[in-house]
N, C-alpha and C positions, 0 to 999 in steps of 0.2 A: 661430075667433072672432077678434074684433079684437085681443083681448089676446094671443092666440097669435101672430098675425101680427106684432104689435109686438115680441114676444119674439124671434121669428125674425129680425126686422130688426135688433134690437139685438145679437143674437148674431152676425149676419153683420157688422155694423158693427164689433163689437169685434175682428174678425179683420183689419181693414184696418190696415196699419202706420201708425204716427204719423210724419209727416214730420219731426218734431222728435226722434224717437228715433234715437240713434247706432247705426248698423249695424256689425257686426264684419267687418273686412276681413282675410282670411288674410294672414299675413306673406309677403313675397316671399323665396323661398329663392334665394340666389345660388349659381350653379354655380361650383365651383373652377376657376381658370384651367387650361388644358391644360398638361400637363407638358412642359417643354422637353427635347426629345430631342437629346442631343449626338451628332453623327455619329462613328462609330468611325473613328479615323485609319487610313488605308490606306498601307502602305509602297509607294512608287513607286520602282522601281530607277532609279538614275542611270546613264545610259550612260557607260561608261568607254572610253578610247582603247585600241585593241588594243596588245599589247606590241610594242616596237620589235624588228625582225628584222635579223639581220646575216648576211652571207655571207663565208666565209673561202676564199680561193683561192690555190692554189700555182701559181707561174709556172715553167714548165719551164726548166731550165738557168739558173736564178737562185737565189740564196739569200734568197728573200723569201716571206713570207706576206702577201697583200693582204687588207685588211678593207674591206667594202662595207656600207653601210646599204641596206635594202630599203624602198621607199616602200609603206606599207600600202594605199594607194588604187589605184595603177596598177602596182606591182611593179618600178618602175624602180630601177636600181642607181646608187648614188653612192659613189665611192671616198672613204674617209675616213682611210685610213692604211695603214701596212705595218710589219712588223718584219723585221729581218735575222736569218737563221738561221746556224748553224755549219756549213752545208753544204747541198747539194741535198736538198729534201724530197720524199718520194714519197707515203706515206699520211698522211691526217689522220683524227682521230676526236674526237668530242665526248662529254664525260661527260654522263650523263642530267640532272645538276643544272645543266648549262650554265655551270658555273663555270670549267671547264678545257678547253682544246683541246690535243690531243696530236699531235705531228708526229714521223714517223719519218725520221731522217737516214741515208740509205743508206750513203754513204761513211764516215760517222763511226761506224756500227754503234751507234747510240744512239737514245734517245727523249727528246724535249724536251716539257715541259709548260708551257703558257702560261696565266696567269691572265687571265680575261676581265672587263674593267670592265663591270659590270652596267648602267651608264648610257650609256656611249659605245660599248661593243663593242670597244674597242681592246685589244690584247694586250700582256702583259708577261711576260718569261721568268721562270718560277718555279724550274725545275731541269731539268738534262739528265743522263741516266743511261746509262752504257754497258751494252749487253745482249749483246755478243759476236757478234751476227749482223746481217746487212743486212735491215732490215725492209721487207716488201713490203705489209703490211696490219696494221691495228691494230683489235682488237675489244675493246670494254669488256664484261666479263661481266655477266650479268643482275643480279648483286648490286651492281654498281658498285664491286667491291673489287679487281679485277685487270684488267690489260691482257694479252690473248692475242695474240702477235705471231708470225706465220709469216714464214719467209724463203725466197724463191724461190731465191736464189743458194746458200744453205747447206743447203736441204732439212731445215730444223729448225723447231721452234716454241718460243718462250720465253714465260715468264709473269713479268710485272712487277707486284708488288702496289701497291695504292693506299692511301694513308692520308689522314686528315683531309679527308674529303669530296672526294677526287680528287687530292691531291698524290702525287707519285711517291715510292716507297720508295727506299732507297739502292742496292738491287741486285735482280737477278732472283731468283725463288724456285725456278724449274725451267727445264730445257732438255732437249727430247726430239727424237729423230730422227723424221722423217716420210717419206713417199714422195718421189720425185724432184720438185723444184720446187714446194714448198708455195706456195699462192697466196692462200688466204683461210681464215677460221675463223669458227665460230659455236658458241654453247653453248645447251643446252636443259634443261628440267626443273630449274629453279632452279639452273642452272649445274652440275648433277651430271655432265653429259657434254659433251665438246668434240669437234667434228668439224673436221678440216682437209682442204681440197681440194688435191690434188696434180696439177698441170697435166700434166706430161710423163708421169708414171706412170699417169695416168687412174685414180687411186684416191682413196679417202677414208680418212684416218687417224682412228681412233676412240679417244678417251681417256676414262677416268673422271677426275673432277676434284673436288678439295676446295677450294671458294672461300675457306675460312677459312685454309688453309695455303698455297694457291697451288701445290699439287702435282698433277701429272698422273700417271695410271696408264696405262701403255702397253697398247694393244690394237689394233694396226694391222690394218685390214681389207685 
């Protein structure tokens, strides 16, 4: 009927939004700013210069020990000094801590210890000790506590203790016979055993050894 149509029209009309009616706008949600990530510091190794190297040289028929610096790049030698010795030097040996250089003075029957300047490499005499034999070789035992010193001329081997990181003791702790013309020495097994090579005899002298006391136990092979 007309009234029904009018009602429907009115009903539909009532559903049309009024332009004057305020519409609800959802609030704008702000995202939090991204977290600032601080990079983890990484340790970068700084290149360091290689340690300075030195060469010690005995000149035959002179009472001198020459000191040379070694160029780290090309290996060239530069003479930087020398020290006078109390006689001709035959063997040289270096302590493992590189604080002392040992020189065997053949005619003086002695061992001289030279302190090494850690910056310049130059030598200064610390002490000279008589050992009673003519040294042909100097061996620093594996503990760094003794010098083992064979003598070619005397066919014997001496032990000279070391103190205070390489300084020489006042006297030898032992002296033993070897085969004819002892020429070199070595220790093994925490310095529990010492071997001395005898040139003319073509033998090896074998010793038990106590590094704490510097005493050899004879057992000649």
